[in-house]
Each structure stands twice: as C-alpha cells, then as structure tokens.
N, C-alpha and C positions, 0 to 999 in steps of 0.2 A: 333859335330856341325861344319859346314863349316865356315871358316874364311871369313868375308865379304870384307877383304882387299886384300888378295892374293889368295883366293880360296882353300887353303889347306883344306883337308877333316877332319883333326883332330884339336881339340883345348882342352885346359886344363881348368877345372873349378878351379878358384882361391878362390872364395868365394860364398856361397849360403845363402840367408836369405829370409824369407817371406816378402811380401810387407806390408805396414801398415794396410791394410784392410784384410790381410790374404787370399786374393783371388788368389794370384799367388806367384811363387817363383822367386826371382831375382837372376840371376847367373852372376857373373863377370868371364869372360873367357880371356885366353891369347893364342895366336897362337904360337906354338913352331917353326914354320917356319920363320915368319916375325917379331915376337915379339909384334904384335899389340894387344891391349886389347879392349874388347867390352863387352856389357851387353846383356843378353837374359832374357826373361820372359817366365815362364812355367805356364800355366793355366789348371785347370781341366775342361774338357769338358764332360758333362754328356751324351750328345747324339748329333748326327749330326742333325742340324735343316735345314729344307727346307722352303724357303719363297715362298708363293703363291702370285704372283703379279697380276696385271690387266690381264684380258683375260686368267686367269688360267696358265700363264707362271710361271715356277718354276725355282728357283736358290738357290744355297747353301747360307745359312745365313752367313753374314760377319760382325763380331763384329766391325771391323774398320769403316764400313759404318755408324753404329749407332754413334760411337764416332765422326766421321767427321761431321755428321749432327748436333750433339750437339755443337761441336766447332764452326761451322759456325753461329749457332743461338746465341752463347755466345761470339762471337767475340767483343772485346773491352768492355766486361762487367767485373765487379769486382768479378769474381768467380775463385777460385783457381783450377788449373789443377787437383789436387788430388781429389777434390770434383766431378769433371766431370768424372774422372776415376771410382770413387766409384759408381756414379749414373749409368754409363755404365755397370759396373759389376753387379749391382743390376738388371738392365733390363735383361741382359743375363741370370742370375740365375732364374729370374721369368719366362722367356720364356722357359727355359729348364725344369722347374718344371710344366709346363702346362700339360704335359703328352702326348702331340701330337707332332710328329716330323715335321709335316707340319703346318706352321703358316701363316695366311694371313698378308700381309704387313700392312694392316690397324691396326691390333692388335699391331704390333711393333710400329707403329706411335702413337697409344694411350698411350703405355708405355713411349715413349719419351716425349710426351706432359705432362704427369703426372710428370715425373722427372724434366723437365724444369720449370714447374709451381712451384716446390719446390725449385729450384735453383735461378731463376731470372725471374721476371714478363716480362721484356722487351724481353728476349730471348724466353719466352713462346709465346709472341705475334708475334715475328719474325717467329718462326717455324710454328705457326698456319696460318700465312698469306700464306705460301706455302702449308702446309699440308691440310688445309681446302679449298684451291683453290678458294679464294674469287674472284668473277666475277665483282663486282662493289663496290663502296665506301659504299653503304648501308650494304652489307654483313659484311664488315670490322667494321663499326660503331656498328652494332648489336653485333658482337663478343666482341668489347671493352666494351659495356654496360654490357654484361654478366661478363666480367672480373672485372669490377668496382663493380658490386653488390656482387660478391664472396669476393672481398677484403673488402668491407664494412662489410659483415657478419663476416669475420674472425677478423676484428678490434673490432667489437662489442663484440664478444665472448671473446676476450682477456681482455677486460675492466671489 
C-alpha cells in the first residue's frame, strides 16, 4: 500500500481487525520510510457494478457517491456516522445481490430512499425533494401528505 504522506510504495500492517458490522477489514499501517501511520479499509466486492444513468449513459458504480448523498441529506441530523456506514454497506450488498451487473440509477435512488426513511424522516424528505424532482409546491405537499399518512399508520400499528 502506497504511503499517502511520502509516496513510498511499501507500508507495514501493524494491526488488522474487522469493522463492527463485519463488512470490511480495518488495517492500521506504518510507512518504514517516513514513519507516518495511516488507516485503510478493505471491503469485499462481489462484482463490478455499472450504473445506467439517464439517456442510457453508463458509469462505474461508486459507493462513495451513495455515502456522500446520504451524508448531505443527513447533514445536521442526529444520526451516528456508524449507522450511515452500515446503511450504505447494506445498500451496496443489496445491489450486488440483485444478480445484474448493470443497475439503473433509479434503483439505487430507491434503495437510498428506503434507507433514509429508516434513519431519519427529515433526511428522507430532503433527499426526496431532489430525487423526486418536485416542480412546484403542490408536488412537495402531496409527498409530505404521503409521509404523514405512512407515519400515522406506523404509530397506530405500534400502539
């Protein structure tokens, strides 16, 4: 592993352990050249995924884009970073297990929506406002009414 500080091509693994959700391996490394220490993560990748975007444009799936979009929606919300990581890992595992290497971007958006709905209602609404591409206030109000009715149903079921 290349040292991010000095660019030396070799580094030594000082410690390895699984992450809490067992989705990756955390490795603590040291550079023999400059002495710097850094952490890397190793994840299992079942297959290379290709995202089919609008107008059939294709690009390689990037887990970090999913994580970034979730972090934007969850900005200043009381959700722990670890829960966001676990949700992102779950989305990736679900996508990999679909059995198809090419996945429409809408499918990814749907998985993100479901994950955000379970993490935080405000983040879910924030993400939906962009993802659903609301054109006017009535579109947004209609969506909010749906969210309210779903929440009322879940509260009634809990009682």
